[in-house]
C-alpha positions as a Markdown table, in Angstrom:
| # | Residue | x | y | z |
|---|---|---|---|---|
| 1 | Unk | 24.0 | -250.5 | -62.8 |
| 2 | Unk | 21.7 | -247.6 | -63.4 |
| 3 | Unk | 21.5 | -244.9 | -60.8 |
| 4 | Unk | 18.4 | -242.8 | -60.4 |
| 5 | Unk | 18.9 | -239.2 | -59.5 |
| 6 | Unk | 16.2 | -237.2 | -57.7 |
| 7 | Unk | 16.2 | -233.4 | -57.9 |
| 8 | Unk | 14.3 | -231.5 | -55.3 |
| 9 | Unk | 12.9 | -228.1 | -56.3 |
| 10 | Unk | 12.5 | -225.8 | -53.4 |
| 11 | Unk | 8.9 | -224.6 | -53.0 |
| 12 | Unk | 8.1 | -220.9 | -52.8 |
| 13 | Unk | 8.0 | -219.5 | -49.3 |
| 14 | Unk | 4.4 | -218.9 | -48.1 |
| 15 | Unk | 4.2 | -215.8 | -46.0 |
| 16 | Unk | 2.7 | -216.5 | -42.6 |
| 17 | Unk | 1.0 | -213.6 | -40.8 |
| 18 | Unk | 2.5 | -213.4 | -37.3 |
| 19 | Unk | 0.4 | -211.4 | -34.8 |
| 20 | Unk | 1.8 | -210.5 | -31.5 |
| 21 | Unk | -0.1 | -212.0 | -28.6 |
| 22 | Unk | -1.9 | -209.4 | -26.5 |
| 23 | Unk | -4.6 | -209.7 | -24.0 |
| 24 | Unk | -5.8 | -206.1 | -24.6 |
| 25 | Unk | -5.2 | -203.9 | -27.7 |
| 26 | Unk | -5.5 | -200.3 | -26.5 |
| 27 | Unk | -5.2 | -198.9 | -30.0 |
| 28 | Unk | -8.6 | -200.2 | -31.3 |
| 29 | Unk | -10.2 | -199.5 | -27.9 |
| 30 | Unk | -9.2 | -195.8 | -28.0 |
| 31 | Unk | -10.1 | -195.5 | -31.6 |
| 32 | Unk | -13.5 | -197.0 | -31.0 |
| 33 | Unk | -14.1 | -194.6 | -28.1 |
| 34 | Unk | -13.0 | -191.6 | -30.0 |
| 35 | Unk | -15.1 | -192.7 | -33.0 |
| 36 | Unk | -18.2 | -193.2 | -30.7 |
| 37 | Unk | -17.7 | -189.7 | -29.3 |
| 38 | Unk | -17.3 | -188.1 | -32.7 |
| 39 | Unk | -20.4 | -189.9 | -34.1 |
| 40 | Unk | -22.5 | -188.8 | -31.1 |
| 41 | Unk | -21.4 | -185.2 | -31.5 |
| 42 | Unk | -22.4 | -185.2 | -35.2 |
| 43 | Unk | -25.7 | -186.9 | -34.6 |
| 44 | Unk | -26.5 | -184.6 | -31.7 |
| 45 | Unk | -25.8 | -181.6 | -33.8 |
| 46 | Unk | -28.1 | -183.0 | -36.5 |
| 47 | Unk | -30.8 | -183.7 | -33.8 |
| 48 | Unk | -30.4 | -180.1 | -32.5 |
| 49 | Unk | -31.2 | -178.8 | -35.9 |
| 50 | Unk | -34.2 | -181.0 | -36.2 |
| 51 | Unk | -35.4 | -180.1 | -32.8 |
| 52 | Unk | -35.1 | -176.3 | -33.4 |
| 53 | Unk | -37.1 | -176.7 | -36.6 |
| 54 | Unk | -40.1 | -178.2 | -34.8 |
| 55 | Unk | -40.3 | -175.7 | -31.9 |
| 56 | Unk | -41.4 | -172.1 | -32.0 |
| 57 | Unk | -41.4 | -169.2 | -29.5 |
| 58 | Unk | -44.9 | -168.2 | -30.6 |
| 59 | Unk | -47.9 | -169.5 | -28.8 |
| 60 | Unk | -49.9 | -172.4 | -30.4 |
| 61 | Unk | -47.0 | -173.0 | -32.9 |
| 62 | Unk | -44.7 | -176.0 | -32.9 |
| 63 | Unk | -44.8 | -178.9 | -30.5 |
| 64 | Unk | -45.1 | -178.4 | -26.8 |
| 65 | Unk | -42.2 | -178.1 | -24.4 |
| 66 | Unk | -43.1 | -181.5 | -22.9 |
| 67 | Unk | -43.3 | -183.2 | -26.3 |
| 68 | Unk | -40.0 | -181.6 | -27.3 |
| 69 | Unk | -38.4 | -182.9 | -24.0 |
| 70 | Unk | -39.6 | -186.4 | -24.6 |
| 71 | Unk | -38.4 | -186.5 | -28.2 |
| 72 | Unk | -35.0 | -185.1 | -27.2 |
| 73 | Unk | -34.7 | -187.8 | -24.5 |
| 74 | Unk | -35.6 | -190.6 | -26.9 |
| 75 | Unk | -33.2 | -189.2 | -29.6 |
| 76 | Unk | -30.4 | -188.8 | -27.1 |
| 77 | Unk | -30.8 | -192.4 | -26.0 |
| 78 | Unk | -30.8 | -193.8 | -29.5 |
| 79 | Unk | -27.7 | -191.7 | -30.4 |
| 80 | Unk | -25.8 | -192.9 | -27.4 |
| 81 | Unk | -26.7 | -196.6 | -28.0 |
| 82 | Unk | -25.9 | -196.4 | -31.7 |
| 83 | Unk | -22.6 | -194.6 | -31.1 |
| 84 | Unk | -21.4 | -197.1 | -28.6 |
| 85 | Unk | -22.4 | -200.0 | -30.8 |
| 86 | Unk | -20.4 | -198.6 | -33.7 |
| 87 | Unk | -17.4 | -197.9 | -31.5 |
| 88 | Unk | -17.5 | -201.4 | -30.1 |
| 89 | Unk | -17.7 | -202.8 | -33.7 |
| 90 | Unk | -14.6 | -200.8 | -34.7 |
| 91 | Unk | -12.6 | -202.1 | -31.7 |
| 92 | Unk | -13.7 | -205.7 | -32.2 |
| 93 | Unk | -13.0 | -205.7 | -35.9 |
| 94 | Unk | -9.5 | -204.1 | -35.6 |
| 95 | Unk | -8.1 | -205.9 | -32.5 |
| 96 | Unk | -5.6 | -208.6 | -33.1 |
| 97 | Unk | -7.2 | -212.1 | -33.2 |
| 98 | Unk | -6.5 | -214.3 | -30.3 |
| 99 | Unk | -5.4 | -217.7 | -31.7 |
| 100 | Unk | -7.1 | -220.2 | -29.4 |
| 101 | Unk | -9.5 | -223.1 | -29.6 |
| 102 | Unk | -11.4 | -221.8 | -26.6 |
| 103 | Unk | -14.2 | -219.9 | -28.3 |
| 104 | Unk | -15.8 | -218.8 | -24.9 |
| 105 | Unk | -12.6 | -217.0 | -23.9 |
| 106 | Unk | -12.3 | -215.4 | -27.3 |
| 107 | Unk | -15.8 | -214.1 | -27.1 |
| 108 | Unk | -15.2 | -212.8 | -23.7 |
| 109 | Unk | -12.1 | -210.9 | -24.7 |
| 110 | Unk | -13.9 | -209.4 | -27.7 |
| 111 | Unk | -16.7 | -208.2 | -25.5 |
| 112 | Unk | -14.1 | -206.8 | -23.0 |
| 113 | Unk | -12.7 | -204.6 | -25.8 |
| 114 | Unk | -16.3 | -203.3 | -26.3 |
| 115 | Unk | -16.5 | -202.7 | -22.6 |
| 116 | Unk | -13.3 | -200.7 | -22.8 |
| 117 | Unk | -14.7 | -198.5 | -25.5 |
| 118 | Unk | -17.8 | -197.9 | -23.4 |
| 119 | Unk | -15.7 | -197.0 | -20.3 |
| 120 | Unk | -13.5 | -194.5 | -22.1 |
| 121 | Unk | -16.5 | -193.0 | -23.8 |
| 122 | Unk | -18.4 | -192.5 | -20.6 |
| 123 | Unk | -15.3 | -191.0 | -18.9 |
| 124 | Unk | -14.7 | -188.7 | -21.9 |
| 125 | Unk | -18.3 | -187.6 | -21.9 |
| 126 | Unk | -18.3 | -186.9 | -18.2 |
| 127 | Unk | -15.1 | -184.9 | -18.5 |
| 128 | Unk | -16.6 | -182.8 | -21.4 |
| 129 | Unk | -19.8 | -182.3 | -19.4 |
| 130 | Unk | -17.9 | -181.2 | -16.3 |
| 131 | Unk | -15.8 | -178.8 | -18.4 |
| 132 | Unk | -19.0 | -177.4 | -19.9 |
| 133 | Unk | -20.6 | -177.0 | -16.6 |
| 134 | Unk | -17.5 | -175.3 | -15.3 |
| 135 | Unk | -17.5 | -172.9 | -18.2 |
| 136 | Unk | -21.2 | -172.1 | -17.6 |
| 137 | Unk | -20.5 | -171.5 | -13.9 |
| 138 | Unk | -17.5 | -169.3 | -14.7 |
| 139 | Unk | -19.5 | -167.3 | -17.2 |
| 140 | Unk | -22.3 | -166.9 | -14.7 |
| 141 | Unk | -19.9 | -165.8 | -12.0 |
| 142 | Unk | -18.4 | -163.2 | -14.3 |
| 143 | Unk | -21.8 | -161.9 | -15.2 |
| 144 | Unk | -22.9 | -161.8 | -11.6 |
| 145 | Unk | -19.7 | -159.9 | -10.7 |
| 146 | Unk | -20.4 | -157.4 | -13.5 |
| 147 | Unk | -24.0 | -156.9 | -12.4 |
| 148 | Unk | -22.9 | -156.5 | -8.8 |
| 149 | Unk | -20.3 | -153.9 | -9.8 |
| 150 | Unk | -22.9 | -152.1 | -11.8 |
| 151 | Unk | -25.3 | -152.2 | -8.9 |
| 152 | Unk | -22.6 | -150.9 | -6.5 |
| 153 | Unk | -21.9 | -148.0 | -8.8 |
| 154 | Unk | -25.6 | -147.3 | -9.1 |
| 155 | Unk | -26.1 | -147.5 | -5.3 |
| 156 | Unk | -23.2 | -145.1 | -4.8 |
| 157 | Unk | -24.9 | -142.6 | -7.0 |
| 158 | Unk | -28.3 | -143.2 | -5.5 |
| 159 | Unk | -28.2 | -144.5 | -1.9 |
| 160 | Unk | -31.8 | -145.6 | -2.0 |
| 161 | Unk | -31.0 | -148.2 | -4.7 |
| 162 | Unk | -28.5 | -149.8 | -2.3 |
| 163 | Unk | -31.4 | -150.8 | 0.0 |
| 164 | Unk | -33.4 | -152.5 | -2.7 |
| 165 | Unk | -34.2 | -156.2 | -1.9 |
| 166 | Unk | -36.2 | -158.9 | -3.6 |
| 167 | Unk | -36.9 | -161.2 | -0.6 |
| 168 | Unk | -40.5 | -162.5 | -0.4 |
| 169 | Unk | -40.9 | -160.9 | 3.1 |
| 170 | Unk | -40.0 | -157.5 | 1.7 |
| 171 | Unk | -42.8 | -157.7 | -0.8 |
| 172 | Unk | -45.2 | -158.6 | 2.0 |
| 173 | Unk | -43.9 | -155.7 | 4.0 |
| 174 | Unk | -44.6 | -153.3 | 1.1 |
| 175 | Unk | -48.1 | -154.6 | 0.9 |
| 176 | Unk | -48.6 | -154.2 | 4.6 |
| 177 | Unk | -47.3 | -150.7 | 4.9 |
| 178 | Unk | -49.0 | -149.4 | 1.7 |
| 179 | Unk | -51.2 | -146.3 | 2.4 |
| 180 | Unk | -54.9 | -146.9 | 2.7 |
| 181 | Unk | -57.4 | -145.4 | 0.3 |
| 182 | Unk | -58.0 | -142.4 | 2.6 |
| 183 | Unk | -54.5 | -142.6 | 4.0 |
| 184 | Unk | -53.7 | -140.4 | 6.9 |
| 185 | Unk | -50.6 | -142.0 | 8.4 |
| 186 | Unk | -49.5 | -139.0 | 10.4 |
| 187 | Unk | -52.9 | -138.5 | 12.0 |
| 188 | Unk | -53.3 | -142.2 | 12.8 |
| 189 | Unk | -49.8 | -142.3 | 14.2 |
| 190 | Unk | -50.6 | -139.3 | 16.4 |
| 191 | Unk | -53.9 | -140.8 | 17.5 |
| 192 | Unk | -52.4 | -144.2 | 18.3 |
| 193 | Unk | -49.3 | -142.7 | 20.0 |
| 194 | Unk | -49.0 | -144.1 | 23.6 |
| 195 | Unk | -49.0 | -141.8 | 26.6 |
| 196 | Unk | -45.5 | -140.8 | 27.2 |
| 197 | Unk | -45.2 | -137.1 | 26.9 |
| 198 | Unk | -43.5 | -135.3 | 24.1 |
| 199 | Unk | -40.8 | -138.0 | 23.8 |
| 200 | Unk | -43.1 | -140.6 | 22.1 |
| 201 | Unk | -43.7 | -138.6 | 18.9 |
| 202 | Unk | -40.0 | -137.8 | 18.7 |
| 203 | Unk | -39.1 | -141.4 | 19.0 |
| 204 | Unk | -41.7 | -142.3 | 16.4 |
| 205 | Unk | -40.2 | -139.7 | 14.1 |
| 206 | Unk | -36.7 | -141.1 | 14.5 |
| 207 | Unk | -37.7 | -144.6 | 13.6 |
| 208 | Unk | -36.8 | -145.4 | 10.0 |
| 209 | Unk | -38.5 | -147.8 | 7.6 |
| 210 | Unk | -35.8 | -150.3 | 8.3 |
| 211 | Unk | -36.6 | -150.2 | 12.0 |
| 212 | Unk | -40.2 | -150.9 | 11.3 |
| 213 | Unk | -39.5 | -153.6 | 8.7 |
| 214 | Unk | -37.2 | -155.7 | 10.9 |
| 215 | Unk | -39.8 | -156.9 | 13.4 |
| 216 | Unk | -42.4 | -157.4 | 10.7 |
| 217 | Unk | -40.0 | -159.5 | 8.6 |
| 218 | Unk | -39.1 | -161.6 | 11.6 |
| 219 | Unk | -42.8 | -162.2 | 12.5 |
| 220 | Unk | -43.7 | -163.2 | 9.0 |
| 221 | Unk | -40.7 | -165.5 | 8.6 |
| 222 | Unk | -41.4 | -167.2 | 11.9 |
| 223 | Unk | -45.1 | -167.7 | 11.0 |
| 224 | Unk | -44.3 | -169.3 | 7.7 |
| 225 | Unk | -43.3 | -172.5 | 9.4 |
| 226 | Unk | -46.7 | -172.7 | 11.2 |
| 227 | Unk | -50.1 | -173.5 | 9.6 |
| 228 | Unk | -51.5 | -170.1 | 10.6 |
| 229 | Unk | -50.4 | -166.7 | 11.8 |
| 230 | Unk | -49.8 | -166.4 | 15.5 |
| 231 | Unk | -52.5 | -164.4 | 17.3 |
| 232 | Unk | -50.1 | -162.1 | 19.0 |
| 233 | Unk | -48.2 | -161.5 | 15.7 |
| 234 | Unk | -51.4 | -160.9 | 13.9 |
| 235 | Unk | -52.5 | -158.3 | 16.5 |
| 236 | Unk | -49.1 | -156.6 | 16.4 |
| 237 | Unk | -49.0 | -156.5 | 12.6 |
| 238 | Unk | -52.5 | -155.1 | 12.4 |
| 239 | Unk | -51.6 | -152.4 | 14.8 |
| 240 | Unk | -48.5 | -151.4 | 12.8 |
| 241 | Unk | -50.4 | -151.4 | 9.6 |
| 242 | Unk | -53.1 | -149.2 | 11.2 |
| 243 | Unk | -50.5 | -146.8 | 12.5 |
| 244 | Unk | -48.7 | -146.5 | 9.2 |
| 245 | Unk | -51.6 | -146.5 | 6.8 |
| 246 | Unk | -54.4 | -144.8 | 8.7 |
| 247 | Unk | -56.7 | -147.8 | 8.2 |
| 248 | Unk | -59.2 | -149.0 | 10.8 |
| 249 | Unk | -58.2 | -151.9 | 13.0 |
| 250 | Unk | -60.6 | -154.3 | 11.2 |
| 251 | Unk | -59.3 | -153.3 | 7.7 |
| 252 | Unk | -55.7 | -153.6 | 9.0 |
| 253 | Unk | -56.4 | -157.1 | 10.3 |
| 254 | Unk | -58.0 | -158.0 | 6.9 |
| 255 | Unk | -54.9 | -156.8 | 5.1 |
| 256 | Unk | -52.7 | -158.8 | 7.4 |
| 257 | Unk | -54.7 | -161.9 | 6.7 |
| 258 | Unk | -54.7 | -161.4 | 3.0 |
| 259 | Unk | -50.9 | -160.7 | 2.9 |
| 260 | Unk | -50.1 | -163.7 | 5.0 |
| 261 | Unk | -52.3 | -165.9 | 2.8 |
| 262 | Unk | -50.5 | -164.6 | -0.3 |
| 263 | Unk | -47.1 | -165.2 | 1.3 |
| 264 | Unk | -48.1 | -168.8 | 2.2 |
| 265 | Unk | -49.4 | -169.4 | -1.3 |
| 266 | Unk | -46.1 | -168.1 | -2.7 |
| 267 | Unk | -44.2 | -170.4 | -0.4 |
| 268 | Unk | -46.3 | -173.4 | -1.3 |
| 269 | Unk | -45.8 | -172.6 | -5.0 |
| 270 | Unk | -42.0 | -172.5 | -4.5 |
| 271 | Unk | -42.2 | -175.8 | -2.7 |
| 272 | Unk | -44.3 | -177.4 | -5.4 |
| 273 | Unk | -41.8 | -176.2 | -8.1 |
| 274 | Unk | -38.9 | -177.6 | -6.1 |
| 275 | Unk | -40.6 | -180.9 | -5.6 |
| 276 | Unk | -41.5 | -181.1 | -9.4 |
| 277 | Unk | -37.8 | -180.3 | -10.2 |
| 278 | Unk | -36.7 | -183.0 | -7.8 |
| 279 | Unk | -39.0 | -185.6 | -9.3 |
| 280 | Unk | -37.8 | -184.6 | -12.8 |
| 281 | Unk | -34.2 | -185.0 | -11.8 |
| 282 | Unk | -34.9 | -188.4 | -10.3 |
| 283 | Unk | -36.5 | -189.7 | -13.5 |
| 284 | Unk | -33.8 | -188.1 | -15.7 |
| 285 | Unk | -31.1 | -189.8 | -13.5 |
| 286 | Unk | -32.7 | -193.2 | -13.8 |
| 287 | Unk | -33.2 | -192.9 | -17.5 |
| 288 | Unk | -29.6 | -191.8 | -17.9 |
| 289 | Unk | -28.3 | -194.8 | -16.0 |
| 290 | Unk | -30.6 | -197.2 | -18.0 |
| 291 | Unk | -29.4 | -195.7 | -21.2 |
| 292 | Unk | -25.7 | -196.0 | -20.2 |
| 293 | Unk | -26.3 | -199.7 | -19.3 |
| 294 | Unk | -27.9 | -200.3 | -22.6 |
| 295 | Unk | -25.0 | -198.5 | -24.3 |
| 296 | Unk | -22.6 | -200.8 | -22.5 |
| 297 | Unk | -24.4 | -203.9 | -23.8 |
| 298 | Unk | -24.5 | -202.4 | -27.3 |
| 299 | Unk | -20.7 | -201.7 | -27.2 |
| 300 | Unk | -20.0 | -205.3 | -26.1 |
| 301 | Unk | -22.3 | -206.8 | -28.7 |
| 302 | Unk | -20.9 | -204.6 | -31.4 |
| 303 | Unk | -17.4 | -205.7 | -30.5 |
| 304 | Unk | -18.5 | -209.4 | -30.7 |
| 305 | Unk | -20.0 | -208.8 | -34.2 |
| 306 | Unk | -16.9 | -206.9 | -35.3 |
| 307 | Unk | -14.7 | -209.8 | -34.2 |
| 308 | Unk | -16.8 | -212.4 | -36.0 |
| 309 | Unk | -16.7 | -210.3 | -39.2 |
| 310 | Unk | -12.9 | -210.1 | -38.8 |
| 311 | Unk | -12.5 | -213.8 | -38.4 |
| 312 | Unk | -14.9 | -214.6 | -41.2 |
| 313 | Unk | -13.4 | -211.8 | -43.4 |
| 314 | Unk | -16.9 | -210.4 | -44.0 |
| 315 | Unk | -17.0 | -207.4 | -46.2 |
| 316 | Unk | -19.2 | -204.6 | -44.8 |
| 317 | Unk | -20.9 | -202.5 | -47.4 |
| 318 | Unk | -21.8 | -198.9 | -46.6 |
| 319 | Unk | -23.7 | -196.8 | -49.2 |
| 320 | Unk | -22.7 | -199.3 | -51.8 |
| 321 | Unk | -19.0 | -199.3 | -51.0 |
| 322 | Unk | -17.0 | -201.9 | -49.2 |
| 323 | Unk | -14.2 | -199.5 | -48.3 |
| 324 | Unk | -14.1 | -197.8 | -44.9 |
| 325 | Unk | -14.8 | -194.4 | -46.4 |
């Protein structure tokens, strides 16, 4: 009886890639966020060079300040969106694949990795901005301290410099108390001196400029909140101006009216500048929020594209090379 013998040849072992199951891979997320930050720094430096090349400190040369601001805002938005998209792509391409038949859940987790890139990038940018603002504030504080120290030393050597002030009301007071064209302050003060014996001129002589300035400053400051100068304050100011400058009462009242009008115009100009700055800040804040929202969508979409290229093993070519570098 013939016996058939069967020989079994063991087949070669096929290596099977085993990937640990993770809901979230922090490594690709952190790498994508750092990559997005690095790319934004490089692109912003390049944009700064381009921006400085098209502006000029000379009049009628280069683009206007408004045009430069618009171009800078558009470029910053494009850089932010492109950097987040690239960072999300890196995170989606490098994260471990999630073996499941539920494609919806897989897409969501890929996008969540892009959202992680965006979140870390925003927090990193906020921290860098805060540190930069802190450095600027610290430098400004040191500069202010140095200037104050220099001013104190100068005031110690010259007491008159210690009384220097740049308040708007001080400028108005200087205009009010400026001598007239045919100034005779002493004669006018003697003529307008009230009846009170020899004590009145002595009291007038003892009054310093600061004593005269204080009521004038208070009258002007109180009148700035009203549409027009109070009649009693106007009469008082005109009398003081006439006493100190030797002008007639009519000319003194005219000077008071002109000075008050200039002070109101300066106040309105300051209010208009503050309102314009407020509106600019509002627009900038809305544009920044919109740009960040678009950057979030770009990071999530980039992560989805990277995950699809990872699953399909798609070779990405950059400058003719399929390697990463």
